[in-house]
N, CA, C and O of each residue as an XYZ file, in Angstrom:
836
protein
N      -9.556    -16.099     -2.044
C      -9.238    -15.043     -3.017
C      -9.834    -15.386     -4.372
O      -9.616    -16.478     -4.897
N     -10.585    -14.455     -4.931
C     -11.193    -14.613     -6.246
C     -10.138    -14.348     -7.322
O      -9.427    -13.346     -7.244
N     -10.022    -15.231     -8.330
C      -9.018    -15.068     -9.379
C      -9.397    -14.079    -10.459
O      -8.617    -13.845    -11.381
N     -10.592    -13.485    -10.364
C     -11.037    -12.509    -11.353
C     -10.611    -11.104    -10.929
O     -10.818    -10.723     -9.777
N     -10.015    -10.326    -11.844
C      -9.612     -8.960    -11.475
C     -10.803     -8.102    -11.067
O     -11.920     -8.309    -11.542
N     -10.559     -7.148    -10.194
C     -11.592     -6.174     -9.862
C     -12.039     -5.465    -11.138
O     -11.196     -5.136    -11.972
N     -13.335     -5.219    -11.317
C     -13.820     -4.586    -12.547
C     -13.458     -3.098    -12.592
O     -13.154     -2.492    -11.564
N     -13.496     -2.526    -13.781
C     -13.162     -1.111    -13.943
C     -14.125     -0.217    -13.159
O     -13.744      0.862    -12.706
N     -15.355     -0.663    -13.002
C     -16.325      0.132    -12.249
C     -15.896      0.313    -10.786
O     -16.278      1.293    -10.145
N     -15.116     -0.617    -10.266
C     -14.627     -0.502     -8.889
C     -13.810      0.771     -8.716
O     -13.912      1.438     -7.687
N     -12.994      1.116     -9.721
C     -12.108      2.282     -9.648
C     -12.779      3.574    -10.090
O     -12.244      4.658     -9.861
N     -13.947      3.472    -10.722
C     -14.603      4.647    -11.295
C     -15.475      5.338    -10.255
O     -16.699      5.386    -10.374
N     -14.811      5.874     -9.228
C     -15.485      6.524     -8.115
C     -14.478      7.461     -7.456
O     -13.285      7.373     -7.746
N     -14.929      8.358     -6.574
C     -13.985      9.233     -5.884
C     -12.882      8.425     -5.189
O     -13.150      7.403     -4.556
N     -11.650      8.897     -5.318
C     -10.500      8.121     -4.875
C     -10.522      7.849     -3.373
O     -10.083      6.786     -2.934
N     -11.026      8.797     -2.581
C     -11.061      8.590     -1.139
C     -12.100      7.540     -0.733
O     -12.063      7.019      0.382
N     -13.027      7.234     -1.649
C     -14.006      6.169     -1.440
C     -13.411      4.817     -1.828
O     -13.638      3.812     -1.155
N     -12.648      4.804     -2.923
C     -12.077      3.556     -3.435
C     -10.936      3.048     -2.551
O     -10.835      1.848     -2.298
N     -10.078      3.958     -2.081
C      -8.842      3.559     -1.402
C      -9.051      2.590     -0.243
O      -8.417      1.535     -0.239
N      -9.909      2.886      0.749
C     -10.045      1.933      1.860
C     -10.618      0.598      1.435
O     -10.362     -0.420      2.078
N     -11.394      0.588      0.358
C     -11.994     -0.653     -0.130
C     -10.989     -1.505     -0.900
O     -11.245     -2.674     -1.188
N      -9.855     -0.914     -1.227
C      -8.804     -1.661     -1.920
C      -8.007     -2.531     -0.951
O      -7.371     -3.499     -1.369
N      -8.034     -2.199      0.333
C      -7.295     -2.972      1.324
C      -7.782     -4.423      1.345
O      -8.981     -4.696      1.284
N      -6.828     -5.336      1.431
C      -7.157     -6.756      1.406
C      -7.186     -7.342      0.018
O      -7.185     -8.563     -0.138
N      -7.212     -6.481     -1.012
C      -7.124     -6.970     -2.385
C      -5.712     -7.484     -2.666
O      -4.784     -7.213     -1.904
N      -5.556     -8.218     -3.751
C      -4.282     -8.866     -4.043
C      -3.735     -8.374     -5.384
O      -4.380     -8.516     -6.423
N      -2.547     -7.801     -5.340
C      -1.839     -7.361     -6.539
C      -0.939     -8.497     -7.005
O      -0.114     -8.995     -6.240
N      -1.099     -8.906     -8.261
C      -0.357    -10.032     -8.821
C       0.440     -9.562    -10.033
O      -0.113     -8.931    -10.933
N       1.734     -9.865    -10.060
C       2.550     -9.519    -11.216
C       3.272    -10.766    -11.716
O       3.997    -11.422    -10.969
N       3.062    -11.081    -12.988
C       3.700    -12.223    -13.628
C       4.733    -11.731    -14.624
O       4.425    -10.936    -15.512
N       5.971    -12.211    -14.470
C       7.074    -11.881    -15.373
C       7.698    -13.179    -15.871
O       7.229    -14.266    -15.534
N       8.747    -13.067    -16.665
C       9.438    -14.269    -17.138
C      10.072    -15.033    -15.981
O      10.342    -16.228    -16.104
N      10.311    -14.359    -14.863
C      10.902    -15.018    -13.694
C       9.883    -15.821    -12.898
O      10.239    -16.775    -12.207
N       8.614    -15.433    -12.997
C       7.584    -16.087    -12.216
C       6.545    -15.093    -11.743
O       6.477    -13.967    -12.237
N       5.736    -15.512    -10.786
C       4.631    -14.695    -10.283
C       4.819    -14.391     -8.803
O       5.165    -15.265     -8.008
N       4.581    -13.122     -8.452
C       4.568    -12.695     -7.055
C       3.230    -12.011     -6.798
O       2.753    -11.224     -7.616
N       2.635    -12.321     -5.654
C       1.358    -11.706     -5.279
C       1.483    -11.095     -3.890
O       2.110    -11.668     -2.999
N       0.877     -9.924     -3.722
C       0.920     -9.226     -2.435
C      -0.488     -8.816     -2.033
O      -1.243     -8.262     -2.832
N      -0.826     -9.096     -0.785
C      -2.102     -8.656     -0.215
C      -1.903     -7.244      0.298
O      -1.054     -7.015      1.160
N      -2.671     -6.289     -0.216
C      -2.481     -4.880      0.107
C      -2.953     -4.566      1.524
O      -4.086     -4.868      1.901
N      -2.055     -3.952      2.300
C      -2.370     -3.631      3.696
C      -2.328     -2.131      3.986
O      -2.760     -1.695      5.053
N      -1.809     -1.335      3.040
C      -1.706      0.112      3.269
C      -1.719      0.841      1.929
O      -1.000      0.464      1.004
N      -2.538      1.885      1.827
C      -2.641      2.669      0.598
C      -2.820      4.142      0.956
O      -3.133      4.480      2.098
N      -2.617      5.012     -0.031
C      -2.869      6.447      0.135
C      -3.630      6.970     -1.070
O      -3.337      6.598     -2.207
N      -4.607      7.832     -0.821
C      -5.405      8.428     -1.893
C      -4.868      9.810     -2.250
O      -4.470     10.584     -1.379
N      -4.865     10.108     -3.570
C      -4.452     11.419     -4.088
C      -5.484     11.860     -5.110
O      -5.778     11.141     -6.064
N      -6.035     13.058     -4.899
C      -7.226     13.475     -5.636
C      -6.976     14.479     -6.753
O      -7.780     15.389     -6.954
N      -5.879     14.329     -7.479
C      -5.648     15.106     -8.683
C      -5.699     16.608     -8.479
O      -5.120     17.109     -7.515
N      -6.373     17.347     -9.354
C      -6.377     18.819     -9.304
C      -6.973     19.413     -8.030
O      -6.765     20.597     -7.763
N      -7.699     18.640     -7.241
C      -8.244     19.164     -5.991
C      -7.391     18.799     -4.781
O      -7.820     18.957     -3.638
N      -6.178     18.308     -5.044
C      -5.323     17.847     -3.951
C      -3.897     18.359     -4.154
O      -3.209     17.885     -5.059
N      -3.428     19.316     -3.337
C      -2.092     19.880     -3.540
C      -0.954     18.883     -3.370
O       0.177     19.186     -3.750
N      -1.217     17.707     -2.814
C      -0.175     16.691     -2.670
C      -0.081     15.771     -3.889
O       0.821     14.936     -3.969
N      -1.006     15.922     -4.832
C      -1.046     15.038     -5.995
C      -0.068     15.474     -7.079
O       0.172     16.667     -7.268
N       0.493     14.502     -7.788
C       1.361     14.800     -8.932
C       0.594     15.499    -10.047
O       1.197     16.142    -10.907
N      -0.728     15.379    -10.038
C      -1.553     15.975    -11.094
C      -2.156     17.316    -10.684
O      -2.989     17.860    -11.409
N      -1.756     17.852     -9.546
C      -2.373     19.076     -9.028
C      -2.230     20.250     -9.987
O      -3.151     21.055    -10.124
N      -1.084     20.352    -10.648
C      -0.829     21.489    -11.551
C      -1.104     21.168    -13.016
O      -0.730     21.938    -13.901
N      -1.751     20.041    -13.273
C      -2.125     19.725    -14.644
C      -1.345     18.569    -15.241
O      -0.495     17.960    -14.591
N      -1.657     18.288    -16.486
C      -1.087     17.133    -17.168
C       0.320     17.415    -17.675
O       0.606     18.493    -18.197
N       1.193     16.423    -17.510
C       2.559     16.459    -18.037
C       2.856     15.117    -18.688
O       2.044     14.193    -18.627
N       4.014     15.017    -19.306
C       4.399     13.737    -19.875
C       4.523     12.661    -18.820
O       4.227     11.493    -19.070
N       4.961     13.060    -17.645
C       5.165     12.095    -16.561
C       3.853     11.532    -16.037
O       3.746     10.326    -15.818
N       2.842     12.392    -15.830
C       1.620     11.946    -15.163
C       0.451     11.713    -16.122
O      -0.684     11.560    -15.672
N       0.704     11.684    -17.428
C      -0.374     11.626    -18.424
C      -1.338     10.471    -18.195
O      -2.539     10.622    -18.418
N      -0.833      9.313    -17.753
C      -1.713      8.155    -17.575
C      -2.770      8.412    -16.505
O      -3.828      7.783    -16.521
N      -2.499      9.329    -15.574
C      -3.474      9.633    -14.532
C      -4.722     10.299    -15.096
O      -5.787     10.236    -14.482
N      -4.602     10.933    -16.254
C      -5.730     11.627    -16.869
C      -6.542     10.705    -17.776
O      -7.519     11.137    -18.388
N      -6.145      9.446    -17.864
C      -6.850      8.486    -18.683
C      -7.926      7.745    -17.900
O      -8.312      8.180    -16.815
N      -8.407      6.641    -18.435
C      -9.474      5.886    -17.783
C      -8.991      5.204    -16.503
O      -7.794      4.973    -16.334
N      -9.919      4.883    -15.608
C      -9.534      4.233    -14.353
C      -9.090      2.791    -14.570
O      -9.323      2.201    -15.625
N      -8.444      2.239    -13.544
C      -8.024      0.844    -13.611
C      -6.700      0.622    -14.299
O      -6.406     -0.495    -14.724
N      -5.880      1.676    -14.421
C      -4.553      1.559    -15.017
C      -3.497      1.970    -13.987
O      -3.801      2.624    -12.989
N      -2.258      1.573    -14.251
C      -1.172      1.894    -13.333
C      -0.498      3.210    -13.702
O      -0.332      3.541    -14.876
N      -0.118      3.940    -12.674
C       0.760      5.101    -12.825
C       2.014      4.796    -12.011
O       1.977      4.756    -10.781
N       3.125      4.581    -12.714
C       4.397      4.248    -12.070
C       5.346      5.419    -12.250
O       5.539      5.905    -13.364
N       5.936      5.870    -11.153
C       6.886      6.975    -11.251
C       8.186      6.639    -10.531
O       8.225      5.778     -9.652
N       9.237      7.331    -10.920
C      10.581      7.155    -10.372
C      10.854      8.314     -9.415
O      10.586      9.468     -9.747
N      11.380      8.014     -8.240
C      11.574      9.058     -7.243
C      12.925      8.924     -6.558
O      13.472      7.828     -6.438
N      13.450     10.050     -6.115
C      14.735     10.118     -5.423
C      15.884      9.520     -6.245
O      16.930      9.175     -5.694
N      15.687      9.399     -7.552
C      16.742      8.884     -8.413
C      17.052      7.422     -8.214
O      18.076      6.941     -8.701
N      16.185      6.688     -7.501
C      16.519      5.285     -7.231
C      15.322      4.355     -7.036
O      15.489      3.138     -7.113
N      14.117      4.887     -6.785
C      12.984      4.042     -6.430
C      11.813      4.233     -7.390
O      11.626      5.312     -7.951
N      11.028      3.171     -7.570
C       9.760      3.247     -8.287
C       8.612      3.089     -7.288
O       8.734      2.393     -6.281
N       7.503      3.749     -7.591
C       6.278      3.622     -6.812
C       5.127      3.417     -7.799
O       5.163      3.926     -8.919
N       4.106      2.666     -7.373
C       2.983      2.377     -8.267
C       1.675      2.867     -7.659
O       1.417      2.705     -6.466
N       0.861      3.468     -8.516
C      -0.470      3.960     -8.158
C      -1.499      3.311     -9.081
O      -1.171      2.858    -10.178
N      -2.739      3.274     -8.621
C      -3.853      2.830     -9.451
C      -4.742      4.029     -9.737
O      -5.194      4.704     -8.812
N      -4.995      4.298    -11.017
C      -5.782      5.455    -11.439
C      -7.256      5.221    -11.118
O      -7.790      4.139    -11.362
N      -7.906      6.245    -10.568
C      -9.314      6.165    -10.174
C     -10.118      7.313    -10.777
O      -9.566      8.298    -11.267
N     -11.434      7.156    -10.727
C     -12.334      8.211    -11.182
C     -12.447      8.268    -12.688
O     -11.668      7.625    -13.391
N     -13.406      9.029    -13.199
C     -13.577      9.167    -14.648
C     -12.337      9.766    -15.298
O     -11.573     10.478    -14.645
N     -12.135      9.482    -16.568
C     -11.010     10.051    -17.309
C     -11.019     11.564    -17.171
O     -12.060     12.208    -17.304
N      -9.837     12.126    -16.900
C      -9.710     13.558    -16.746
C      -9.629     14.023    -15.305
O      -9.200     15.148    -15.047
N     -10.037     13.176    -14.351
C      -9.996     13.584    -12.951
C      -8.617     13.388    -12.333
O      -8.283     14.047    -11.348
N      -7.819     12.500    -12.893
C      -6.406     12.311    -12.509
C      -6.206     11.935    -11.050
O      -5.237     12.371    -10.429
N      -7.099     11.141    -10.499
C      -6.934     10.664     -9.134
C      -6.179      9.336     -9.133
O      -6.221      8.586    -10.108
N      -5.488      9.055     -8.027
C      -4.741      7.819     -7.955
C      -4.563      7.337     -6.532
O      -4.651      8.115     -5.582
N      -4.312      6.042     -6.394
C      -4.076      5.427     -5.090
C      -2.664      4.861     -5.078
O      -2.340      3.966     -5.858
N      -1.827      5.385     -4.194
C      -0.476      4.876     -4.020
C      -0.534      3.587     -3.204
O      -1.131      3.550     -2.128
N       0.089      2.534     -3.725
C       0.146      1.260     -3.000
C       1.362      1.307     -2.088
O       2.498      1.240     -2.559
N       1.130      1.421     -0.790
C       2.210      1.680      0.157
C       2.828      0.413      0.743
O       4.035      0.383      0.985
N       2.044     -0.624      0.977
C       2.614     -1.798      1.646
C       1.690     -2.990      1.478
O       0.506     -2.852      1.168
N       2.270     -4.167      1.694
C       1.479     -5.381      1.620
C       2.226     -6.594      2.133
O       3.409     -6.528      2.466
N       1.509     -7.700      2.188
C       2.039     -8.986      2.643
C       2.202     -9.906      1.434
O       1.238    -10.147      0.707
N       3.407    -10.417      1.217
C       3.632    -11.355      0.123
C       2.913    -12.661      0.439
O       3.174    -13.277      1.473
N       2.009    -13.090     -0.442
C       1.255    -14.320     -0.204
C       1.522    -15.386     -1.255
O       1.052    -16.515     -1.118
N       2.269    -15.047     -2.302
C       2.667    -16.026     -3.315
C       3.965    -15.545     -3.961
O       4.176    -14.343     -4.124
N       4.832    -16.491     -4.329
C       6.106    -16.122     -4.931
C       7.095    -15.570     -3.922
O       7.909    -14.709     -4.252
N       7.027    -16.069     -2.676
C       7.873    -15.532     -1.618
C       9.356    -15.642     -1.949
O      10.110    -14.697     -1.715
N       9.784    -16.777     -2.489
C      11.207    -16.970     -2.790
C      11.701    -15.985     -3.846
O      12.816    -15.471     -3.751
N      10.871    -15.725     -4.848
C      11.248    -14.782     -5.895
C      11.311    -13.364     -5.335
O      12.241    -12.616     -5.638
N      10.333    -12.996     -4.528
C      10.345    -11.670     -3.898
C      11.579    -11.508     -3.009
O      12.199    -10.445     -2.993
N      11.933    -12.552     -2.276
C      13.104    -12.497     -1.398
C      14.392    -12.376     -2.198
O      15.333    -11.714     -1.758
N      14.447    -13.005     -3.363
C      15.635    -12.890     -4.216
C      15.792    -11.466     -4.743
O      16.911    -10.997     -4.954
N      14.703    -10.800     -4.948
C      14.748     -9.405     -5.408
C      15.050     -8.441     -4.267
O      15.520     -7.326     -4.491
N      14.777     -8.883     -3.038
C      15.014     -8.044     -1.862
C      15.892     -8.814     -0.871
O      15.438     -9.116      0.233
N      17.131     -9.136     -1.235
C      17.970     -9.979     -0.382
C      18.187     -9.366      0.999
O      18.432     -8.169      1.151
N      18.086    -10.240      1.996
C      18.294     -9.796      3.371
C      17.061     -9.269      4.062
O      17.087     -9.062      5.275
N      15.980     -9.044      3.336
C      14.764     -8.499      3.941
C      13.989     -9.594      4.658
O      13.936    -10.732      4.192
N      13.393     -9.250      5.784
C      12.536    -10.198      6.493
C      11.221    -10.357      5.744
O      10.893     -9.553      4.871
N      10.479    -11.388      6.086
C       9.182    -11.606      5.435
C       8.275    -10.400      5.617
O       7.550    -10.020      4.698
N       8.316     -9.794      6.810
C       7.487     -8.616      7.077
C       7.866     -7.447      6.194
O       7.000     -6.683      5.769
N       9.157     -7.296      5.911
C       9.656     -6.107      5.217
C       9.756     -6.250      3.700
O      10.142     -5.293      3.029
N       9.423     -7.404      3.141
C       9.580     -7.603      1.701
C       8.837     -6.557      0.885
O       9.360     -6.069     -0.117
N       7.627     -6.209      1.300
C       6.829     -5.215      0.566
C       6.292     -4.153      1.512
O       5.193     -3.634      1.317
N       7.076     -3.833      2.540
C       6.657     -2.862      3.563
C       7.214     -1.490      3.192
O       8.334     -1.142      3.566
N       6.418     -0.718      2.454
C       6.840      0.563      1.903
C       6.660      0.543      0.397
O       6.828     -0.507     -0.221
N       6.321      1.679     -0.216
C       5.983      1.684     -1.655
C       7.123      1.288     -2.570
O       6.887      0.621     -3.577
N       8.364      1.677     -2.254
C       9.498      1.302     -3.096
C       9.817     -0.179     -2.936
O      10.147     -0.851     -3.913
N       9.725     -0.687     -1.725
C       9.983     -2.102     -1.488
C       8.943     -2.972     -2.181
O       9.269     -4.026     -2.727
N       7.695     -2.528     -2.157
C       6.629     -3.266     -2.829
C       6.937     -3.389     -4.318
O       6.805     -4.467     -4.896
N       7.347     -2.279     -4.937
C       7.666     -2.318     -6.364
C       8.870     -3.213     -6.647
O       8.886     -3.940     -7.639
N       9.870     -3.160     -5.782
C      11.057     -3.989     -5.972
C      10.708     -5.468     -5.874
O      11.146     -6.266     -6.703
N       9.925     -5.837     -4.870
C       9.559     -7.235     -4.668
C       8.731     -7.784     -5.819
O       8.822     -8.968     -6.144
N       7.915     -6.920     -6.442
C       7.055     -7.361     -7.539
C       7.611     -7.019     -8.916
O       6.949     -7.254     -9.927
N       8.842     -6.455     -8.965
C       9.486     -6.086    -10.237
C       8.614     -5.130    -11.044
O       8.390     -5.333    -12.237
N       8.127     -4.087    -10.379
C       7.333     -3.052    -11.036
C       8.208     -1.828    -11.246
O       8.770     -1.288    -10.293
N       8.322     -1.392    -12.497
C       9.135     -0.223    -12.845
C       8.444      0.516    -13.992
O       7.287      0.231    -14.300
N       9.135      1.449    -14.619
C       8.502      2.271    -15.663
C       7.877      1.456    -16.812
O       6.860      1.889    -17.355
N       8.431      0.306    -17.205
C       7.750     -0.468    -18.260
C       6.327     -0.888    -17.884
O       5.515     -1.191    -18.758
N       6.028     -0.906    -16.585
C       4.677     -1.276    -16.140
C       3.739     -0.072    -16.068
O       2.569     -0.227    -15.720
N       4.231      1.119    -16.389
C       3.380      2.304    -16.382
C       2.284      2.186    -17.439
O       2.567      1.874    -18.596
N       1.046      2.435    -17.048
C      -0.066      2.410    -17.988
C      -0.712      1.056    -18.191
O      -1.617      0.941    -19.018
N      -0.289      0.023    -17.473
C      -0.897     -1.296    -17.640
C      -2.329     -1.308    -17.116
O      -2.671     -0.587    -16.178
N      -3.149     -2.133    -17.735
C      -4.556     -2.275    -17.369
C      -4.691     -3.399    -16.345
O      -4.568     -4.573    -16.698
N      -4.942     -3.055    -15.084
C      -5.024     -4.086    -14.050
C      -6.372     -4.799    -14.055
O      -6.583     -5.726    -13.272
N      -7.282     -4.378    -14.925
C      -8.582     -5.038    -15.046
C      -8.588     -6.122    -16.111
O      -9.571     -6.850    -16.248
N      -7.507     -6.236    -16.862
C      -7.401     -7.221    -17.940
C      -7.099     -8.593    -17.338
O      -6.038     -8.770    -16.739
N      -7.998     -9.566    -17.477
C      -7.766    -10.877    -16.864
C      -6.565    -11.608    -17.449
O      -6.039    -12.531    -16.827
N      -6.126    -11.206    -18.640
C      -4.968    -11.832    -19.264
C      -3.715    -10.984    -19.156
O      -2.677    -11.347    -19.710
N      -3.787     -9.863    -18.455
C      -2.652     -8.968    -18.335
C      -1.631     -9.466    -17.327
O      -1.955    -10.304    -16.485
N      -0.400     -8.965    -17.398
C       0.642     -9.414    -16.471
C       0.499     -8.859    -15.063
O       1.019     -9.435    -14.108
N      -0.210     -7.732    -14.932
C      -0.375     -7.084    -13.631
C      -1.865     -6.919    -13.371
O      -2.563     -6.217    -14.102
N      -2.342     -7.576    -12.318
C      -3.779     -7.591    -12.044
C      -4.032     -7.346    -10.569
O      -3.175     -7.617     -9.727
N      -5.218     -6.831    -10.260
C      -5.643     -6.673     -8.871
C      -6.874     -7.546     -8.671
O      -7.907     -7.345     -9.310
N      -6.745     -8.521     -7.770
C      -7.815     -9.481     -7.516
C      -8.536     -9.147     -6.225
O      -7.952     -8.585     -5.299
N      -9.796     -9.495     -6.175
C     -10.586     -9.268     -4.968
C     -10.096    -10.204     -3.860
O      -9.953    -11.407     -4.077
N      -9.842     -9.651     -2.680
C      -9.403    -10.453     -1.552
C     -10.543    -10.794     -0.620
O     -11.709    -10.553     -0.933
N     -10.206    -11.350      0.517
C     -11.222    -11.662      1.522
C     -11.745    -10.355      2.116
O     -10.960     -9.437      2.354
N     -13.042    -10.251      2.359
C     -13.599     -8.990      2.890
C     -13.075     -8.684      4.288
O     -12.816     -9.585      5.086
N     -12.926     -7.391      4.565
C     -12.483     -6.929      5.875
C     -13.677     -6.356      6.639
O     -14.593     -5.793      6.039
N     -13.662     -6.503      7.952
C     -14.692     -5.825      8.745
C     -14.322     -4.348      8.810
O     -13.138     -4.016      8.864
N     -15.312     -3.452      8.805
C     -15.018     -2.006      8.793
C     -14.084     -1.559      9.912
O     -13.287     -0.641      9.719
N     -14.172     -2.194     11.075
C     -13.337     -1.772     12.199
C     -11.867     -2.128     12.008
O     -11.021     -1.675     12.779
N     -11.549     -2.925     10.999
C     -10.155     -3.304     10.748
C      -9.403     -2.219      9.990
O      -8.175     -2.258      9.914
N     -10.123     -1.252      9.428
C      -9.504     -0.217      8.593
C      -9.313      1.057      9.406
O     -10.244      1.557     10.036
N      -8.088      1.570      9.377
C      -7.768      2.825     10.049
C      -7.380      3.865      9.005
O      -7.042      3.522      7.872
N      -7.429      5.149      9.396
C      -7.035      6.206      8.472
C      -6.289      7.286      9.235
O      -6.448      7.434     10.446
N      -5.461      8.049      8.495
C      -4.705      9.131      9.098
C      -3.994      9.926      8.029
O      -4.191      9.665      6.842
N      -3.156     10.905      8.419
C      -2.435     11.734      7.443
C      -1.515     10.892      6.560
O      -1.026      9.838      6.969
N      -1.294     11.376      5.357
C      -0.402     10.700      4.423
C       1.059     10.898      4.828
O       1.393     11.804      5.592
N       1.915     10.032      4.299
C       3.325     10.009      4.697
C       4.151     10.989      3.864
O       4.103     10.966      2.634
N       4.902     11.841      4.541
C       5.922     12.652      3.884
C       5.438     13.680      2.887
O       6.212     14.096      2.024
N       4.170     14.115      2.968
C       3.678     15.123      2.031
C       3.595     16.471      2.728
O       3.426     16.543      3.946
N       3.715     17.538      1.948
C       3.620     18.892      2.482
C       2.225     19.453      2.228
O       1.489     19.738      3.173
N       1.855     19.612      0.950
C       0.511     20.080      0.627
C      -0.529     19.074      1.095
O      -0.391     17.875      0.854
N      -1.564     19.559      1.762
C      -2.611     18.669      2.257
C      -2.103     17.666      3.271
O      -2.586     16.536      3.337
N      -1.116     18.088      4.070
C      -0.443     17.139      4.961
C      -1.342     16.573      6.049
O      -1.053     15.506      6.592
N      -2.433     17.271      6.379
C      -3.315     16.785      7.438
C      -4.516     16.008      6.909
O      -5.334     15.524      7.690
N      -4.626     15.884      5.586
C      -5.755     15.147      5.007
C      -5.631     13.665      5.361
O      -4.605     13.056      5.056
N      -6.641     13.065      5.993
C      -6.523     11.681      6.484
C      -6.806     10.639      5.401
O      -7.731      9.836      5.525
N      -5.998     10.662      4.340
C      -6.230      9.766      3.221
C      -5.198      8.649      3.113
O      -5.026      8.066      2.042
N      -4.517      8.348      4.203
C      -3.741      7.108      4.270
C      -4.621      6.095      4.993
O      -5.147      6.380      6.069
N      -4.780      4.915      4.403
C      -5.636      3.882      4.961
C      -4.818      2.608      5.151
O      -4.001      2.256      4.300
N      -5.039      1.925      6.260
C      -4.273      0.706      6.509
C      -5.097     -0.275      7.335
O      -6.089      0.089      7.967
N      -4.655     -1.528      7.309
C      -5.298     -2.578      8.092
C      -4.724     -2.532      9.506
O      -3.523     -2.716      9.707
N      -5.573     -2.291     10.452
C      -5.145     -2.098     11.833
C      -4.397     -3.323     12.354
O      -4.877     -4.452     12.250
N      -3.207     -3.077     12.920
C      -2.441     -4.137     13.550
C      -1.650     -5.025     12.616
O      -0.958     -5.933     13.076
N      -1.732     -4.791     11.311
C      -0.985     -5.644     10.391
C       0.502     -5.288     10.449
O       0.844     -4.110     10.346
N       1.389     -6.264     10.610
C       2.819     -5.962     10.773
C       3.504     -5.433      9.527
O       4.609     -4.896      9.611
N       2.866     -5.575      8.370
C       3.510     -5.101      7.141
C       3.246     -3.628      6.854
O       3.826     -3.073      5.920
N       2.385     -2.983      7.635
C       2.111     -1.560      7.436
C       3.378     -0.762      7.739
O       4.054     -1.016      8.736
N       3.696      0.201      6.876
C       4.947      0.954      7.021
C       4.854      1.967      8.155
O       3.765      2.307      8.618
N       6.014      2.440      8.590
C       6.065      3.424      9.665
C       5.634      4.791      9.145
O       5.978      5.177      8.027
N       4.869      5.527      9.976
C       4.419      6.864      9.575
C       5.537      7.876      9.758
O       6.169      7.934     10.813
N       5.777      8.673      8.724
C       6.780      9.740      8.792
C       6.167     11.019      8.228
O       5.849     11.071      7.040
N       5.995     12.046      9.049
C       5.451     13.312      8.541
C       6.476     14.025      7.674
O       7.670     13.729      7.727
N       5.992     14.965      6.877
C       6.887     15.775      6.057
C       7.745     16.666      6.948
O       7.240     17.295      7.877
N       9.037     16.717      6.662
C       9.959     17.582      7.398
C      10.560     18.571      6.406
O      11.357     18.173      5.556
N      10.197     19.850      6.493
C      10.740     20.838      5.550
C      12.263     20.908      5.634
O      12.841     20.794      6.715
N      12.901     21.097      4.486
C      14.351     21.253      4.467
C      14.727     22.624      5.019
O      14.119     23.634      4.666
N      15.704     22.648      5.863
C      16.148     23.899      6.459
C      17.341     24.451      5.676
O      18.274     23.726      5.330
N      17.281     25.748      5.413
C      18.404     26.380      4.730
C      19.572     26.552      5.702
O      19.368     26.827      6.885
N      20.783     26.390      5.202
C      21.945     26.573      6.079
C      21.970     27.994      6.625
O      21.653     28.948      5.914
N      22.339     28.124      7.855
C      22.410     29.434      8.480
C      23.554     30.265      7.888
O      24.635     29.747      7.608
N      23.295     31.543      7.708
C      24.333     32.453      7.178
C      24.944     33.273      8.306
O      25.773     34.150      8.067
N      24.535     32.985      9.524
C      25.072     33.731     10.657
C      26.523     33.296     10.940
O      26.862     32.126     10.758
N      27.365     34.219     11.377
C      28.744     33.870     11.685
C      28.815     32.992     12.944
O      29.905     32.597     13.360
């Protein structure tokens, strides 16, 4: 693993091109408690205004503003009133594309990650986007951080190269708009990849007697 962060030029490309190449990279977060690193095994691409599943599809808001900025920064959002998820902004400023970090393998700081996720198995410590954020202590204060800064607390390092046949793709998890777009990418056979769950529309209660 190279200790130098991926350069900003790596992210300055169409998100569906960047996402599969991010697999195998290492996300490192250093806090006052210590450092935890995760090897990324599953990601999802979201293409801003050209993607109905993207948070930026309907334009800029206070919540998604960082997505409209330069590439190589984090977009962290709160969901379901209890979980945080982290994305990496891609493409030129204004395109608002992002890559959701869905799962990974903890490769450093295992004890600290386990303390943050008590009872979780090694496989499940960062298996799923909310679990990944919990294990690495990523929340709203980390929104907008520059992962290309070699001195920053949150960095993405180049990992060992993967052979092309190791990367699989398919529909994204739990989305309605663009539900068949094959922009979820994962390392084939890796045990830390999360389970696929399609979007299930909510059914209205029946009014029939």
